[in-house]
N, C-alpha and C positions, 0 to 999 in steps of 0.2 A: 496065518493072518490072511492070506489069500482066500482061504476057505470061509472066513467070517464075512468077507466082502461079497462072496458069491451068495451066501445065505441071506445077507441084507438086501441085495438087489432082487433075489428071488422073492423075498417076503414083500417088498414094495411092489413088485410086478403083480403078485397075486392079489394083494389088497392094499391100496394106498392108505396111509394114516388118515384118521378121521379129520384132522385139522386141514388137510389138503382138500378133502371133499367139502368141508364147510367154507373154505376160502373160495373154491370154485363156484359154489352156490352164491356167495356174496358178490363175487365178480360178475356172475351172470345177471343177477338182479340189478346191480349197478349199471351194467351195460344196457339192459332193457330200459332203465330209467333215463339214461343219457340219450338213447334213440328216441324215446317218447318226447323228451324235452326238446331235442333238435327238431323233430317233426312239428311240435307245437310252435316253436319259434318261426319255423319256415312258413307255417300257416298264417301266423300273425303278421309277418312281414309281407306276405302276399296280400292279405286283407288291407293293410295300410297302404300298399301301392295302389290297390284297386280304389280305395277311398280317395287317395290323392288324385287319381285320374278323374274321378267324378268332380272333385273340387276344382280341378283345372278346367274341366268342361263348364262348370258354373261360372268361373271367372271370365272365360272367353265369351260366354253368352252375355253376361252382364255388361261387358265392355260395349256392347251394341245398343244397350238401353240408355236413353238420355239420362244424364246425371241428375237432372232436376227430378226425374221420376223416382230416383233412389234417395232423394233428399226431402221426401214428404211433400212434394208439389205435384199438382196435376199437370197434365200436358194439354196443349190446345189440340183441336181436332186433327190438324195436319201432322203434328208431332206424334200424336197417338196412333194414327193410321200408319205412319212410317215405322213405328216401333212395335206394332201389333204382332208381327211374326216372331219377334224376339220374346215378347211376353208369352206367346203360345209355346215356343220352345222351352221357356222357363217352366211353364206348367207341366209340360211333358217330362222334363228332367226331374222336377219335384215328384211327380207321380212315380217315375222310375225309382227314385230314391226310397219312397215309401214302400214300393213293391219289394225292393231289395232288402229293406229292413224286415219286412214280413217274412222273407225267406231266410232271415238270420245271416245275411251276407254283409251287414253293416254293423260295426261295433257300437257299444253303448255311448261312448264319448262323442263319436262322430254323429250318431243319430240325434243326441240331445242338441248339439250345435245346429245341425241341419233343420231340425224341427222348429227350433226357436227362430231361425232365419226364415223359414217358410211362413211362419205365423206373422213375423214382422213384415216381410215383403207383401203378403196378401192384405195387410192393413194399410199399406201406402195407397194413396188415391188412384194413381195410374194403374197399379197392379190390380187393385180392387175392381176398378172399372173393367179392365180387360178380362179378369177372372169371371166377373158377372156376365160379360158378353159370351165368353166361351161356354159357361154353364147353360146359359139360355139357348144358345145355338146348338148345343148337343144334348139338350134335356131329354129328347126321345131316346137317345142311345146312352143314357147316363151309366148303364152297366158296362159300357165299352170304353167311353171316353173319360179318362182321369178318375176312375171309380175309387182308387186308393186315396188319391188326394181329396176327393169329395168326402170320403168317410172320415179321414183325419180332420178335415175342417168341421164336419158335423160333430165330431167328438171334441171340438174346441182345442185341438192339438194336445189333448191330455192323455190319450191312450197310446200305447206302444203297439205298432203293427205286428211286432214279433209275437205278441200274445193274442192276436185276432184269430178267430176260428174260420 
């Protein structure tokens, strides 16, 4: 009986049964899939955190803009001049968001929401006025100042910067 056990262990050592090789292959593929899935989830979580940071920056910035400008009312000259820096920062943030979408660093859902928000905000009288002033004052350097936001506006907020050449 001891001789049979020696023969069995020698034959396993020389060549494992085919089912063991098949199971090892399946386990390897499953392991690779799990690693890929984990990396995909980590990337998605990092992207969501990044998008959340940008949304937080937007909320912090908008807190400084007079409420009536956000409620479809124009500002008097004094209010407008006082809020102009915040409008400028809003345009800068919006341009950055367009650029990040162009680099595919912003997801589809966030982009659609942000694009609708930009379109809406730029239609509000105070934002429209400030955006017009910024474009006029930077027209000679239009390739340098807010070029992504200018292009999105020219496309009537219909194109996706991710697909721009």
